[in-house]
C-alpha angles and dihedrals in degrees: 000000000000123000129197111257096247091053092045092052092048097051098090091048091048091052090050092047094051088046092054091047091051092051091048092049090048088065093054103041112073100197119053092011091133096065090047092052091050092046090049094050091045092051091047092051091045091052094047091049094050091048093047095046090051092049091047093049094047091049091049092049093050091057094061128067128190091252093053091054092049094058 
């Protein structure tokens, strides 16, 4: 499945925003707030992992040039 670049770049932030919203909702909903809190924490962690993995990959790719790989 291919996503457009703007949508692809926004995905980690969307996961984190939905996670924050779920955590916020878990404070206001009396019944079933535990699963919302768990979902919110899971989405926050997922968004952070995606964001950090992309950052690390892009940093690693910028350190190498084609010439340095040929040597």
